[in-house]
C-alpha positions, 0 to 999 in steps of 0.5 A: 708109272708117270703120265706126261700133260698129254696122258701118255704113260711111261713104265719103268723097265720094273714095272713091265718086268712085275706086270709079265710075272704076273700077267704073262699075256701083258702086252706090252707092245705101244708101251713108252718106257721111262728108263728105257737104254737096257732093253733097246740096246739088248733088242740092237744086240740080239738081233731078235724080232722084240716089239718097239717098245718107245721112249716116253717123254718125246716131244709130241708136235702139237698143242695139248689140245690138238693131240687130244680132239685128234685122239675123239676121232678113234674110238675102241668099238666094232665097227657097226657102232662107229657108222651107228646112227646115234643120233636118230636111235636117240631120239626114236627115244623120246616119248615128248614133244619136250624131250625131242627138243631138250633132245636136238637141244643137247645134239647141236653140243656133242656134235660142237665139241664133237662127241658123237663117237664119245655117245656111240662108244657109250652104247656099245658100253653100255650095252656090253655092261647089259650083256655081262649084267654088269652094276652100273651106276645111279651116276656122277657130276655134271654129265647128270644134266645129260638128257642123254645119258639119261635115257642112253642108262647112262645114268638113272638122272632124268634131266627135265624131271630135276629141271637141268641146264644141260650147259651145266655139262657141256658149257 
């Protein structure tokens, strides 16, 4: 398995075969294959309906920054979360004026960095974890400086209590 600078993962034909051998339901559509010459040739020779496997390492038409910025628009979550007013919901979790001020500041940064969909996705992910009783960690890294993530129960570090600057996380 290889990963390019865009985050695209490429698998060898042998790795794909091993995945299929160990997991018959493995979906190999939309994969990128590193050494796909044999598969592509067999697909053309057989005239069978076989899924397309793309060749890994094709040149991209945009820069890495443009590519990842475009990906920020697409999140795999139900439509109800994609349309959810996450800002109002987070504001409803505030109990004091200090919390309201901090959340407003953070939400402006989340908007500036185009991360509102990330917050929606984290709400979705947290609800799935709760539903299936998946243990959630205490928190780690600079994300613990986000009071919004604390209110959403993504981590358990109260950034207001510990006087952590959001700029440690969103800069």
